[in-house]
Structures are given as C-alpha cells and as structure tokens.
Predicted model as a PDB file, atoms N, CA, C, CB and O in Angstrom, pLDDT in the B-factor column:
MODEL        1                                                                  
ATOM      1  N   SER A   1      18.590 -13.752   2.991  1.00 59.00           N  
ATOM      2  CA  SER A   1      18.536 -13.788   4.444  1.00 59.00           C  
ATOM      3  C   SER A   1      17.096 -13.616   4.906  1.00 59.00           C  
ATOM      4  CB  SER A   1      19.440 -12.697   5.055  1.00 59.00           C  
ATOM      5  O   SER A   1      16.314 -12.905   4.276  1.00 59.00           O  
ATOM      6  N   ILE A   2      16.765 -14.245   5.967  1.00 66.00           N  
ATOM      7  CA  ILE A   2      15.414 -14.143   6.527  1.00 66.00           C  
ATOM      8  C   ILE A   2      15.166 -12.778   7.174  1.00 66.00           C  
ATOM      9  CB  ILE A   2      15.188 -15.251   7.555  1.00 66.00           C  
ATOM     10  O   ILE A   2      14.015 -12.382   7.356  1.00 66.00           O  
ATOM     11  N   LEU A   3      16.222 -12.064   7.517  1.00 67.00           N  
ATOM     12  CA  LEU A   3      16.067 -10.768   8.173  1.00 67.00           C  
ATOM     13  C   LEU A   3      15.604  -9.674   7.216  1.00 67.00           C  
ATOM     14  CB  LEU A   3      17.369 -10.359   8.813  1.00 67.00           C  
ATOM     15  O   LEU A   3      14.958  -8.720   7.649  1.00 67.00           O  
ATOM     16  N   ARG A   4      15.916  -9.787   5.938  1.00 65.00           N  
ATOM     17  CA  ARG A   4      15.529  -8.741   4.991  1.00 65.00           C  
ATOM     18  C   ARG A   4      14.007  -8.511   4.953  1.00 65.00           C  
ATOM     19  CB  ARG A   4      16.028  -9.104   3.597  1.00 65.00           C  
ATOM     20  O   ARG A   4      13.574  -7.363   5.053  1.00 65.00           O  
ATOM     21  N   PRO A   5      13.185  -9.563   4.813  1.00 63.00           N  
ATOM     22  CA  PRO A   5      11.732  -9.328   4.853  1.00 63.00           C  
ATOM     23  C   PRO A   5      11.271  -8.728   6.180  1.00 63.00           C  
ATOM     24  CB  PRO A   5      10.988 -10.633   4.604  1.00 63.00           C  
ATOM     25  O   PRO A   5      10.375  -7.884   6.206  1.00 63.00           O  
ATOM     26  N   LEU A   6      11.882  -9.162   7.276  1.00 63.00           N  
ATOM     27  CA  LEU A   6      11.512  -8.637   8.591  1.00 63.00           C  
ATOM     28  C   LEU A   6      11.799  -7.147   8.692  1.00 63.00           C  
ATOM     29  CB  LEU A   6      12.260  -9.387   9.692  1.00 63.00           C  
ATOM     30  O   LEU A   6      10.952  -6.386   9.159  1.00 63.00           O  
ATOM     31  N   PHE A   7      12.981  -6.720   8.261  1.00 64.00           N  
ATOM     32  CA  PHE A   7      13.335  -5.300   8.303  1.00 64.00           C  
ATOM     33  C   PHE A   7      12.428  -4.477   7.390  1.00 64.00           C  
ATOM     34  CB  PHE A   7      14.802  -5.103   7.900  1.00 64.00           C  
ATOM     35  O   PHE A   7      12.039  -3.360   7.730  1.00 64.00           O  
ATOM     36  N   SER A   8      12.096  -5.041   6.230  1.00 64.00           N  
ATOM     37  CA  SER A   8      11.221  -4.334   5.295  1.00 64.00           C  
ATOM     38  C   SER A   8       9.843  -4.114   5.911  1.00 64.00           C  
ATOM     39  CB  SER A   8      11.094  -5.117   3.976  1.00 64.00           C  
ATOM     40  O   SER A   8       9.288  -3.019   5.815  1.00 64.00           O  
ATOM     41  N   ILE A   9       9.293  -5.142   6.540  1.00 65.00           N  
ATOM     42  CA  ILE A   9       7.963  -5.041   7.136  1.00 65.00           C  
ATOM     43  C   ILE A   9       7.958  -4.083   8.326  1.00 65.00           C  
ATOM     44  CB  ILE A   9       7.472  -6.422   7.573  1.00 65.00           C  
ATOM     45  O   ILE A   9       7.027  -3.292   8.473  1.00 65.00           O  
ATOM     46  N   THR A  10       8.980  -4.141   9.172  1.00 67.00           N  
ATOM     47  CA  THR A  10       9.011  -3.241  10.329  1.00 67.00           C  
ATOM     48  C   THR A  10       9.179  -1.794   9.900  1.00 67.00           C  
ATOM     49  CB  THR A  10      10.136  -3.633  11.279  1.00 67.00           C  
ATOM     50  O   THR A  10       8.686  -0.888  10.572  1.00 67.00           O  
ATOM     51  N   HIS A  11       9.871  -1.567   8.788  1.00 69.00           N  
ATOM     52  CA  HIS A  11      10.023  -0.206   8.267  1.00 69.00           C  
ATOM     53  C   HIS A  11       8.680   0.363   7.814  1.00 69.00           C  
ATOM     54  CB  HIS A  11      11.022  -0.189   7.101  1.00 69.00           C  
ATOM     55  O   HIS A  11       8.470   1.575   7.843  1.00 69.00           O  
ATOM     56  N   MET A  12       7.778  -0.516   7.398  1.00 72.00           N  
ATOM     57  CA  MET A  12       6.516  -0.071   6.810  1.00 72.00           C  
ATOM     58  C   MET A  12       5.345  -0.083   7.786  1.00 72.00           C  
ATOM     59  CB  MET A  12       6.183  -0.930   5.635  1.00 72.00           C  
ATOM     60  O   MET A  12       4.205   0.105   7.361  1.00 72.00           O  
ATOM     61  N   PHE A  13       5.584  -0.299   9.081  1.00 70.00           N  
ATOM     62  CA  PHE A  13       4.495  -0.341  10.060  1.00 70.00           C  
ATOM     63  C   PHE A  13       3.613   0.901  10.022  1.00 70.00           C  
ATOM     64  CB  PHE A  13       5.061  -0.509  11.447  1.00 70.00           C  
ATOM     65  O   PHE A  13       2.391   0.793  10.122  1.00 70.00           O  
ATOM     66  N   ASP A  14       4.214   2.073   9.880  1.00 78.00           N  
ATOM     67  CA  ASP A  14       3.391   3.283   9.871  1.00 78.00           C  
ATOM     68  C   ASP A  14       2.500   3.353   8.635  1.00 78.00           C  
ATOM     69  CB  ASP A  14       4.275   4.520   9.939  1.00 78.00           C  
ATOM     70  O   ASP A  14       1.414   3.931   8.693  1.00 78.00           O  
ATOM     71  N   LEU A  15       2.937   2.777   7.524  1.00 78.00           N  
ATOM     72  CA  LEU A  15       2.074   2.729   6.337  1.00 78.00           C  
ATOM     73  C   LEU A  15       0.839   1.886   6.633  1.00 78.00           C  
ATOM     74  CB  LEU A  15       2.843   2.155   5.114  1.00 78.00           C  
ATOM     75  O   LEU A  15      -0.273   2.265   6.262  1.00 78.00           O  
ATOM     76  N   PHE A  16       1.025   0.741   7.301  1.00 74.00           N  
ATOM     77  CA  PHE A  16      -0.119  -0.105   7.636  1.00 74.00           C  
ATOM     78  C   PHE A  16      -1.075   0.616   8.578  1.00 74.00           C  
ATOM     79  CB  PHE A  16       0.355  -1.416   8.269  1.00 74.00           C  
ATOM     80  O   PHE A  16      -2.291   0.447   8.477  1.00 74.00           O  
ATOM     81  N   TYR A  17      -0.546   1.400   9.474  1.00 77.00           N  
ATOM     82  CA  TYR A  17      -1.381   2.181  10.395  1.00 77.00           C  
ATOM     83  C   TYR A  17      -2.184   3.219   9.625  1.00 77.00           C  
ATOM     84  CB  TYR A  17      -0.513   2.868  11.474  1.00 77.00           C  
ATOM     85  O   TYR A  17      -3.382   3.382   9.857  1.00 77.00           O  
ATOM     86  N   ILE A  18      -1.527   3.918   8.712  1.00 78.00           N  
ATOM     87  CA  ILE A  18      -2.196   4.941   7.901  1.00 78.00           C  
ATOM     88  C   ILE A  18      -3.301   4.310   7.045  1.00 78.00           C  
ATOM     89  CB  ILE A  18      -1.169   5.675   6.999  1.00 78.00           C  
ATOM     90  O   ILE A  18      -4.351   4.916   6.830  1.00 78.00           O  
ATOM     91  N   LEU A  19      -3.057   3.102   6.567  1.00 77.00           N  
ATOM     92  CA  LEU A  19      -4.025   2.426   5.695  1.00 77.00           C  
ATOM     93  C   LEU A  19      -4.968   1.502   6.456  1.00 77.00           C  
ATOM     94  CB  LEU A  19      -3.295   1.633   4.639  1.00 77.00           C  
ATOM     95  O   LEU A  19      -5.505   0.557   5.877  1.00 77.00           O  
ATOM     96  N   SER A  20      -5.172   1.756   7.720  1.00 75.00           N  
ATOM     97  CA  SER A  20      -5.993   0.860   8.539  1.00 75.00           C  
ATOM     98  C   SER A  20      -7.466   0.810   8.100  1.00 75.00           C  
ATOM     99  CB  SER A  20      -5.916   1.291   9.986  1.00 75.00           C  
ATOM    100  O   SER A  20      -8.191  -0.100   8.502  1.00 75.00           O  
ATOM    101  N   ASP A  21      -7.910   1.761   7.293  1.00 75.00           N  
ATOM    102  CA  ASP A  21      -9.284   1.734   6.786  1.00 75.00           C  
ATOM    103  C   ASP A  21      -9.457   0.755   5.623  1.00 75.00           C  
ATOM    104  CB  ASP A  21      -9.699   3.127   6.345  1.00 75.00           C  
ATOM    105  O   ASP A  21     -10.582   0.473   5.211  1.00 75.00           O  
ATOM    106  N   TRP A  22      -8.342   0.236   5.093  1.00 75.00           N  
ATOM    107  CA  TRP A  22      -8.373  -0.675   3.957  1.00 75.00           C  
ATOM    108  C   TRP A  22      -7.777  -2.011   4.368  1.00 75.00           C  
ATOM    109  CB  TRP A  22      -7.610  -0.082   2.750  1.00 75.00           C  
ATOM    110  O   TRP A  22      -6.955  -2.088   5.281  1.00 75.00           O  
ATOM    111  N   ASP A  23      -8.209  -3.069   3.671  1.00 75.00           N  
ATOM    112  CA  ASP A  23      -7.603  -4.385   3.852  1.00 75.00           C  
ATOM    113  C   ASP A  23      -6.451  -4.516   2.874  1.00 75.00           C  
ATOM    114  CB  ASP A  23      -8.646  -5.530   3.647  1.00 75.00           C  
ATOM    115  O   ASP A  23      -6.415  -3.829   1.853  1.00 75.00           O  
ATOM    116  N   GLY A  24      -5.530  -5.375   3.176  1.00 73.00           N  
ATOM    117  CA  GLY A  24      -4.431  -5.575   2.256  1.00 73.00           C  
ATOM    118  C   GLY A  24      -3.451  -6.607   2.767  1.00 73.00           C  
ATOM    119  O   GLY A  24      -3.569  -7.114   3.882  1.00 73.00           O  
ATOM    120  N   VAL A  25      -2.483  -6.903   1.924  1.00 73.00           N  
ATOM    121  CA  VAL A  25      -1.423  -7.836   2.283  1.00 73.00           C  
ATOM    122  C   VAL A  25      -0.083  -7.210   1.949  1.00 73.00           C  
ATOM    123  CB  VAL A  25      -1.597  -9.192   1.552  1.00 73.00           C  
ATOM    124  O   VAL A  25       0.007  -6.314   1.109  1.00 73.00           O  
ATOM    125  N   ASN A  26       0.963  -7.695   2.620  1.00 67.00           N  
ATOM    126  CA  ASN A  26       2.301  -7.198   2.366  1.00 67.00           C  
ATOM    127  C   ASN A  26       3.288  -8.336   2.537  1.00 67.00           C  
ATOM    128  CB  ASN A  26       2.646  -6.021   3.301  1.00 67.00           C  
ATOM    129  O   ASN A  26       3.214  -9.101   3.499  1.00 67.00           O  
ATOM    130  N   TYR A  27       4.206  -8.439   1.601  1.00 64.00           N  
ATOM    131  CA  TYR A  27       5.338  -9.346   1.741  1.00 64.00           C  
ATOM    132  C   TYR A  27       6.562  -8.649   1.163  1.00 64.00           C  
ATOM    133  CB  TYR A  27       5.070 -10.719   1.026  1.00 64.00           C  
ATOM    134  O   TYR A  27       6.587  -8.323  -0.024  1.00 64.00           O  
ATOM    135  N   THR A  28       7.538  -8.428   1.960  1.00 62.00           N  
ATOM    136  CA  THR A  28       8.769  -7.693   1.653  1.00 62.00           C  
ATOM    137  C   THR A  28       8.455  -6.418   0.891  1.00 62.00           C  
ATOM    138  CB  THR A  28       9.736  -8.568   0.842  1.00 62.00           C  
ATOM    139  O   THR A  28       7.983  -5.454   1.493  1.00 62.00           O  
ATOM    140  N   ASP A  29       8.702  -6.379  -0.422  1.00 66.00           N  
ATOM    141  CA  ASP A  29       8.510  -5.126  -1.154  1.00 66.00           C  
ATOM    142  C   ASP A  29       7.196  -5.056  -1.921  1.00 66.00           C  
ATOM    143  CB  ASP A  29       9.642  -4.928  -2.106  1.00 66.00           C  
ATOM    144  O   ASP A  29       7.030  -4.183  -2.774  1.00 66.00           O  
ATOM    145  N   ASN A  30       6.261  -5.956  -1.635  1.00 74.00           N  
ATOM    146  CA  ASN A  30       4.963  -5.941  -2.308  1.00 74.00           C  
ATOM    147  C   ASN A  30       3.858  -5.592  -1.317  1.00 74.00           C  
ATOM    148  CB  ASN A  30       4.678  -7.305  -2.972  1.00 74.00           C  
ATOM    149  O   ASN A  30       3.602  -6.335  -0.370  1.00 74.00           O  
ATOM    150  N   THR A  31       3.212  -4.460  -1.546  1.00 74.00           N  
ATOM    151  CA  THR A  31       2.091  -4.025  -0.720  1.00 74.00           C  
ATOM    152  C   THR A  31       0.855  -3.977  -1.606  1.00 74.00           C  
ATOM    153  CB  THR A  31       2.369  -2.630  -0.052  1.00 74.00           C  
ATOM    154  O   THR A  31       0.826  -3.251  -2.600  1.00 74.00           O  
ATOM    155  N   ILE A  32      -0.167  -4.751  -1.246  1.00 75.00           N  
ATOM    156  CA  ILE A  32      -1.359  -4.853  -2.082  1.00 75.00           C  
ATOM    157  C   ILE A  32      -2.588  -4.508  -1.255  1.00 75.00           C  
ATOM    158  CB  ILE A  32      -1.490  -6.272  -2.691  1.00 75.00           C  
ATOM    159  O   ILE A  32      -2.998  -5.293  -0.400  1.00 75.00           O  
ATOM    160  N   PRO A  33      -3.186  -3.333  -1.502  1.00 77.00           N  
ATOM    161  CA  PRO A  33      -4.434  -3.003  -0.804  1.00 77.00           C  
ATOM    162  C   PRO A  33      -5.622  -3.639  -1.526  1.00 77.00           C  
ATOM    163  CB  PRO A  33      -4.621  -1.463  -0.709  1.00 77.00           C  
ATOM    164  O   PRO A  33      -5.629  -3.764  -2.751  1.00 77.00           O  
ATOM    165  N   TYR A  34      -6.614  -4.034  -0.750  1.00 78.00           N  
ATOM    166  CA  TYR A  34      -7.849  -4.580  -1.308  1.00 78.00           C  
ATOM    167  C   TYR A  34      -8.992  -3.645  -0.966  1.00 78.00           C  
ATOM    168  CB  TYR A  34      -8.127  -6.012  -0.774  1.00 78.00           C  
ATOM    169  O   TYR A  34      -9.160  -3.244   0.185  1.00 78.00           O  
ATOM    170  N   VAL A  35      -9.773  -3.304  -1.975  1.00 80.00           N  
ATOM    171  CA  VAL A  35     -10.908  -2.401  -1.788  1.00 80.00           C  
ATOM    172  C   VAL A  35     -12.134  -3.064  -2.383  1.00 80.00           C  
ATOM    173  CB  VAL A  35     -10.651  -1.004  -2.443  1.00 80.00           C  
ATOM    174  O   VAL A  35     -12.078  -3.615  -3.483  1.00 80.00           O  
ATOM    175  N   SER A  36     -13.240  -3.013  -1.658  1.00 77.00           N  
ATOM    176  CA  SER A  36     -14.493  -3.534  -2.186  1.00 77.00           C  
ATOM    177  C   SER A  36     -15.614  -2.608  -1.757  1.00 77.00           C  
ATOM    178  CB  SER A  36     -14.753  -4.989  -1.701  1.00 77.00           C  
ATOM    179  O   SER A  36     -15.460  -1.804  -0.838  1.00 77.00           O  
ATOM    180  N   GLY A  37     -16.717  -2.732  -2.419  1.00 76.00           N  
ATOM    181  CA  GLY A  37     -17.860  -1.907  -2.071  1.00 76.00           C  
ATOM    182  C   GLY A  37     -19.100  -2.365  -2.808  1.00 76.00           C  
ATOM    183  O   GLY A  37     -19.025  -3.088  -3.801  1.00 76.00           O  
ATOM    184  N   VAL A  38     -20.220  -1.938  -2.310  1.00 77.00           N  
ATOM    185  CA  VAL A  38     -21.488  -2.287  -2.941  1.00 77.00           C  
ATOM    186  C   VAL A  38     -21.609  -1.569  -4.281  1.00 77.00           C  
ATOM    187  CB  VAL A  38     -22.679  -1.929  -2.020  1.00 77.00           C  
ATOM    188  O   VAL A  38     -22.112  -2.133  -5.253  1.00 77.00           O  
ATOM    189  N   TYR A  39     -21.149  -0.336  -4.324  1.00 89.00           N  
ATOM    190  CA  TYR A  39     -21.247   0.468  -5.544  1.00 89.00           C  
ATOM    191  C   TYR A  39     -19.873   0.618  -6.180  1.00 89.00           C  
ATOM    192  CB  TYR A  39     -21.853   1.857  -5.240  1.00 89.00           C  
ATOM    193  O   TYR A  39     -18.890   0.914  -5.500  1.00 89.00           O  
ATOM    194  N   PHE A  40     -19.815   0.410  -7.485  1.00 89.00           N  
ATOM    195  CA  PHE A  40     -18.558   0.484  -8.220  1.00 89.00           C  
ATOM    196  C   PHE A  40     -17.888   1.843  -8.042  1.00 89.00           C  
ATOM    197  CB  PHE A  40     -18.796   0.210  -9.701  1.00 89.00           C  
ATOM    198  O   PHE A  40     -16.680   1.915  -7.816  1.00 89.00           O  
ATOM    199  N   ALA A  41     -18.658   2.911  -8.142  1.00 90.00           N  
ATOM    200  CA  ALA A  41     -18.103   4.263  -8.024  1.00 90.00           C  
ATOM    201  C   ALA A  41     -17.459   4.479  -6.650  1.00 90.00           C  
ATOM    202  CB  ALA A  41     -19.203   5.316  -8.262  1.00 90.00           C  
ATOM    203  O   ALA A  41     -16.412   5.118  -6.548  1.00 90.00           O  
ATOM    204  N   THR A  42     -18.078   3.953  -5.607  1.00 88.00           N  
ATOM    205  CA  THR A  42     -17.538   4.082  -4.259  1.00 88.00           C  
ATOM    206  C   THR A  42     -16.230   3.304  -4.129  1.00 88.00           C  
ATOM    207  CB  THR A  42     -18.560   3.589  -3.222  1.00 88.00           C  
ATOM    208  O   THR A  42     -15.282   3.786  -3.508  1.00 88.00           O  
ATOM    209  N   ALA A  43     -16.173   2.110  -4.707  1.00 85.00           N  
ATOM    210  CA  ALA A  43     -14.960   1.296  -4.659  1.00 85.00           C  
ATOM    211  C   ALA A  43     -13.825   1.986  -5.415  1.00 85.00           C  
ATOM    212  CB  ALA A  43     -15.224  -0.105  -5.249  1.00 85.00           C  
ATOM    213  O   ALA A  43     -12.685   1.984  -4.950  1.00 85.00           O  
ATOM    214  N   ILE A  44     -14.121   2.572  -6.566  1.00 87.00           N  
ATOM    215  CA  ILE A  44     -13.096   3.293  -7.341  1.00 87.00           C  
ATOM    216  C   ILE A  44     -12.596   4.503  -6.558  1.00 87.00           C  
ATOM    217  CB  ILE A  44     -13.661   3.743  -8.718  1.00 87.00           C  
ATOM    218  O   ILE A  44     -11.391   4.749  -6.508  1.00 87.00           O  
ATOM    219  N   GLU A  45     -13.491   5.247  -5.956  1.00 88.00           N  
ATOM    220  CA  GLU A  45     -13.111   6.417  -5.162  1.00 88.00           C  
ATOM    221  C   GLU A  45     -12.208   6.007  -3.990  1.00 88.00           C  
ATOM    222  CB  GLU A  45     -14.371   7.145  -4.637  1.00 88.00           C  
ATOM    223  O   GLU A  45     -11.209   6.668  -3.708  1.00 88.00           O  
ATOM    224  N   SER A  46     -12.564   4.931  -3.325  1.00 86.00           N  
ATOM    225  CA  SER A  46     -11.771   4.438  -2.204  1.00 86.00           C  
ATOM    226  C   SER A  46     -10.392   3.963  -2.680  1.00 86.00           C  
ATOM    227  CB  SER A  46     -12.514   3.294  -1.487  1.00 86.00           C  
ATOM    228  O   SER A  46      -9.386   4.206  -2.013  1.00 86.00           O  
ATOM    229  N   THR A  47     -10.349   3.290  -3.827  1.00 84.00           N  
ATOM    230  CA  THR A  47      -9.084   2.839  -4.405  1.00 84.00           C  
ATOM    231  C   THR A  47      -8.177   4.015  -4.731  1.00 84.00           C  
ATOM    232  CB  THR A  47      -9.338   2.012  -5.662  1.00 84.00           C  
ATOM    233  O   THR A  47      -6.979   3.978  -4.450  1.00 84.00           O  
ATOM    234  N   GLU A  48      -8.746   5.056  -5.322  1.00 87.00           N  
ATOM    235  CA  GLU A  48      -7.965   6.247  -5.661  1.00 87.00           C  
ATOM    236  C   GLU A  48      -7.409   6.915  -4.404  1.00 87.00           C  
ATOM    237  CB  GLU A  48      -8.826   7.245  -6.451  1.00 87.00           C  
ATOM    238  O   GLU A  48      -6.250   7.329  -4.383  1.00 87.00           O  
ATOM    239  N   LYS A  49      -8.219   7.019  -3.368  1.00 88.00           N  
ATOM    240  CA  LYS A  49      -7.779   7.636  -2.120  1.00 88.00           C  
ATOM    241  C   LYS A  49      -6.646   6.829  -1.489  1.00 88.00           C  
ATOM    242  CB  LYS A  49      -8.956   7.761  -1.137  1.00 88.00           C  
ATOM    243  O   LYS A  49      -5.643   7.396  -1.055  1.00 88.00           O  
ATOM    244  N   CYS A  50      -6.804   5.519  -1.439  1.00 85.00           N  
ATOM    245  CA  CYS A  50      -5.783   4.635  -0.877  1.00 85.00           C  
ATOM    246  C   CYS A  50      -4.486   4.751  -1.671  1.00 85.00           C  
ATOM    247  CB  CYS A  50      -6.276   3.172  -0.866  1.00 85.00           C  
ATOM    248  O   CYS A  50      -3.405   4.825  -1.087  1.00 85.00           O  
ATOM    249  N   THR A  51      -4.586   4.767  -2.992  1.00 84.00           N  
ATOM    250  CA  THR A  51      -3.406   4.871  -3.851  1.00 84.00           C  
ATOM    251  C   THR A  51      -2.671   6.180  -3.636  1.00 84.00           C  
ATOM    252  CB  THR A  51      -3.801   4.739  -5.312  1.00 84.00           C  
ATOM    253  O   THR A  51      -1.443   6.189  -3.550  1.00 84.00           O  
ATOM    254  N   LEU A  52      -3.390   7.275  -3.547  1.00 88.00           N  
ATOM    255  CA  LEU A  52      -2.755   8.577  -3.317  1.00 88.00           C  
ATOM    256  C   LEU A  52      -2.039   8.619  -1.974  1.00 88.00           C  
ATOM    257  CB  LEU A  52      -3.795   9.695  -3.385  1.00 88.00           C  
ATOM    258  O   LEU A  52      -0.944   9.170  -1.866  1.00 88.00           O  
ATOM    259  N   ILE A  53      -2.654   8.040  -0.959  1.00 88.00           N  
ATOM    260  CA  ILE A  53      -2.027   7.995   0.363  1.00 88.00           C  
ATOM    261  C   ILE A  53      -0.744   7.169   0.306  1.00 88.00           C  
ATOM    262  CB  ILE A  53      -3.002   7.408   1.412  1.00 88.00           C  
ATOM    263  O   ILE A  53       0.279   7.567   0.862  1.00 88.00           O  
ATOM    264  N   MET A  54      -0.801   6.024  -0.361  1.00 85.00           N  
ATOM    265  CA  MET A  54       0.387   5.176  -0.474  1.00 85.00           C  
ATOM    266  C   MET A  54       1.501   5.875  -1.248  1.00 85.00           C  
ATOM    267  CB  MET A  54       0.032   3.853  -1.153  1.00 85.00           C  
ATOM    268  O   MET A  54       2.656   5.849  -0.823  1.00 85.00           O  
ATOM    269  N   LEU A  55       1.171   6.496  -2.371  1.00 87.00           N  
ATOM    270  CA  LEU A  55       2.189   7.184  -3.166  1.00 87.00           C  
ATOM    271  C   LEU A  55       2.849   8.305  -2.378  1.00 87.00           C  
ATOM    272  CB  LEU A  55       1.576   7.741  -4.443  1.00 87.00           C  
ATOM    273  O   LEU A  55       4.061   8.499  -2.472  1.00 87.00           O  
ATOM    274  N   GLU A  56       2.066   9.041  -1.607  1.00 90.00           N  
ATOM    275  CA  GLU A  56       2.626  10.108  -0.776  1.00 90.00           C  
ATOM    276  C   GLU A  56       3.534   9.528   0.302  1.00 90.00           C  
ATOM    277  CB  GLU A  56       1.504  10.939  -0.132  1.00 90.00           C  
ATOM    278  O   GLU A  56       4.603  10.076   0.571  1.00 90.00           O  
ATOM    279  N   TRP A  57       3.118   8.421   0.923  1.00 87.00           N  
ATOM    280  CA  TRP A  57       3.942   7.790   1.955  1.00 87.00           C  
ATOM    281  C   TRP A  57       5.284   7.341   1.376  1.00 87.00           C  
ATOM    282  CB  TRP A  57       3.200   6.589   2.577  1.00 87.00           C  
ATOM    283  O   TRP A  57       6.333   7.562   1.981  1.00 87.00           O  
ATOM    284  N   PHE A  58       5.244   6.708   0.198  1.00 84.00           N  
ATOM    285  CA  PHE A  58       6.489   6.264  -0.437  1.00 84.00           C  
ATOM    286  C   PHE A  58       7.401   7.460  -0.728  1.00 84.00           C  
ATOM    287  CB  PHE A  58       6.186   5.491  -1.745  1.00 84.00           C  
ATOM    288  O   PHE A  58       8.611   7.386  -0.510  1.00 84.00           O  
ATOM    289  N   LYS A  59       6.832   8.545  -1.211  1.00 90.00           N  
ATOM    290  CA  LYS A  59       7.624   9.740  -1.528  1.00 90.00           C  
ATOM    291  C   LYS A  59       8.266  10.319  -0.268  1.00 90.00           C  
ATOM    292  CB  LYS A  59       6.743  10.806  -2.211  1.00 90.00           C  
ATOM    293  O   LYS A  59       9.459  10.623  -0.265  1.00 90.00           O  
ATOM    294  N   VAL A  60       7.492  10.473   0.790  1.00 90.00           N  
ATOM    295  CA  VAL A  60       7.994  11.047   2.047  1.00 90.00           C  
ATOM    296  C   VAL A  60       9.084  10.166   2.651  1.00 90.00           C  
ATOM    297  CB  VAL A  60       6.841  11.227   3.055  1.00 90.00           C  
ATOM    298  O   VAL A  60      10.007  10.674   3.289  1.00 90.00           O  
ATOM    299  N   ASN A  61       8.986   8.856   2.457  1.00 85.00           N  
ATOM    300  CA  ASN A  61       9.952   7.917   3.029  1.00 85.00           C  
ATOM    301  C   ASN A  61      11.062   7.533   2.044  1.00 85.00           C  
ATOM    302  CB  ASN A  61       9.234   6.667   3.496  1.00 85.00           C  
ATOM    303  O   ASN A  61      11.749   6.528   2.226  1.00 85.00           O  
ATOM    304  N   TYR A  62      11.223   8.349   1.001  1.00 86.00           N  
ATOM    305  CA  TYR A  62      12.305   8.187   0.028  1.00 86.00           C  
ATOM    306  C   TYR A  62      12.322   6.797  -0.614  1.00 86.00           C  
ATOM    307  CB  TYR A  62      13.637   8.452   0.698  1.00 86.00           C  
ATOM    308  O   TYR A  62      13.380   6.208  -0.838  1.00 86.00           O  
ATOM    309  N   MET A  63      11.133   6.297  -0.898  1.00 82.00           N  
ATOM    310  CA  MET A  63      11.031   5.003  -1.566  1.00 82.00           C  
ATOM    311  C   MET A  63      10.510   5.231  -2.979  1.00 82.00           C  
ATOM    312  CB  MET A  63      10.099   4.026  -0.775  1.00 82.00           C  
ATOM    313  O   MET A  63       9.704   6.131  -3.219  1.00 82.00           O  
ATOM    314  N   LYS A  64      10.972   4.418  -3.899  1.00 84.00           N  
ATOM    315  CA  LYS A  64      10.590   4.559  -5.296  1.00 84.00           C  
ATOM    316  C   LYS A  64       9.570   3.481  -5.660  1.00 84.00           C  
ATOM    317  CB  LYS A  64      11.832   4.472  -6.216  1.00 84.00           C  
ATOM    318  O   LYS A  64       9.778   2.299  -5.388  1.00 84.00           O  
ATOM    319  N   VAL A  65       8.480   3.900  -6.269  1.00 84.00           N  
ATOM    320  CA  VAL A  65       7.431   2.977  -6.694  1.00 84.00           C  
ATOM    321  C   VAL A  65       7.835   2.387  -8.044  1.00 84.00           C  
ATOM    322  CB  VAL A  65       6.037   3.697  -6.784  1.00 84.00           C  
ATOM    323  O   VAL A  65       8.226   3.117  -8.954  1.00 84.00           O  
ATOM    324  N   ASN A  66       7.738   1.076  -8.169  1.00 82.00           N  
ATOM    325  CA  ASN A  66       8.015   0.411  -9.424  1.00 82.00           C  
ATOM    326  C   ASN A  66       6.758   0.505 -10.288  1.00 82.00           C  
ATOM    327  CB  ASN A  66       8.447  -1.077  -9.197  1.00 82.00           C  
ATOM    328  O   ASN A  66       5.826  -0.283 -10.125  1.00 82.00           O  
ATOM    329  N   ARG A  67       6.738   1.456 -11.194  1.00 81.00           N  
ATOM    330  CA  ARG A  67       5.547   1.698 -12.028  1.00 81.00           C  
ATOM    331  C   ARG A  67       5.201   0.492 -12.909  1.00 81.00           C  
ATOM    332  CB  ARG A  67       5.767   2.931 -12.910  1.00 81.00           C  
ATOM    333  O   ARG A  67       4.040   0.295 -13.268  1.00 81.00           O  
ATOM    334  N   GLY A  68       6.208  -0.310 -13.255  1.00 84.00           N  
ATOM    335  CA  GLY A  68       5.961  -1.495 -14.067  1.00 84.00           C  
ATOM    336  C   GLY A  68       5.162  -2.569 -13.341  1.00 84.00           C  
ATOM    337  O   GLY A  68       4.506  -3.396 -13.975  1.00 84.00           O  
ATOM    338  N   LYS A  69       5.217  -2.557 -12.012  1.00 78.00           N  
ATOM    339  CA  LYS A  69       4.478  -3.535 -11.215  1.00 78.00           C  
ATOM    340  C   LYS A  69       3.228  -2.934 -10.601  1.00 78.00           C  
ATOM    341  CB  LYS A  69       5.364  -4.099 -10.123  1.00 78.00           C  
ATOM    342  O   LYS A  69       2.470  -3.644  -9.941  1.00 78.00           O  
ATOM    343  N   SER A  70       2.993  -1.643 -10.800  1.00 76.00           N  
ATOM    344  CA  SER A  70       1.855  -0.968 -10.173  1.00 76.00           C  
ATOM    345  C   SER A  70       0.712  -0.851 -11.157  1.00 76.00           C  
ATOM    346  CB  SER A  70       2.257   0.422  -9.658  1.00 76.00           C  
ATOM    347  O   SER A  70       0.832  -0.184 -12.185  1.00 76.00           O  
ATOM    348  N   HIS A  71      -0.402  -1.501 -10.840  1.00 72.00           N  
ATOM    349  CA  HIS A  71      -1.570  -1.451 -11.714  1.00 72.00           C  
ATOM    350  C   HIS A  71      -2.818  -1.837 -10.928  1.00 72.00           C  
ATOM    351  CB  HIS A  71      -1.385  -2.383 -12.935  1.00 72.00           C  
ATOM    352  O   HIS A  71      -2.744  -2.399  -9.835  1.00 72.00           O  
ATOM    353  N   LEU A  72      -3.953  -1.522 -11.514  1.00 65.00           N  
ATOM    354  CA  LEU A  72      -5.236  -1.896 -10.905  1.00 65.00           C  
ATOM    355  C   LEU A  72      -5.709  -3.211 -11.482  1.00 65.00           C  
ATOM    356  CB  LEU A  72      -6.301  -0.798 -11.127  1.00 65.00           C  
ATOM    357  O   LEU A  72      -6.771  -3.704 -11.103  1.00 65.00           O  
TER     358      LEU A  72                                                      
ENDMDL                                                                          
END                                                                             
C-alpha cells in the first residue's frame, strides 16, 4: 500500500528535526545520515554523535534497529 511509507515517514518527523544538523535521506524504514568534513577526525566524531542520537531515538520510540543493515 502507498500509505505505509507515508505513515512511516510521518512517524519519524521528530527524528528529522533532532537530526537537523546533519544531511540525510529516508525512505520507509531506511534512514541514512550523511556526514562530511574537512578533517577525518571531525567527520568521525560527527558520525558517532549522529549515530548515538539516532539509536537513542529508536530506543525511546520502541523501534528496533536492524544491526545486520547498520554499518558505516
């Protein structure tokens, strides 16, 4: 159904707001943040911060992260 992706995206609006400092894309159950930087260490630090925020959001909203699909 076309409504399933719509409901999934509307449920996650607050996650997009929380992650407004990062770029990213989302389609139904796939959320992909993009991080870049001039310095590698800064980009890694930003990636770690974004990941921790996302993992906490998923936990608070009773969502389970698929570890098999989660990687850098």
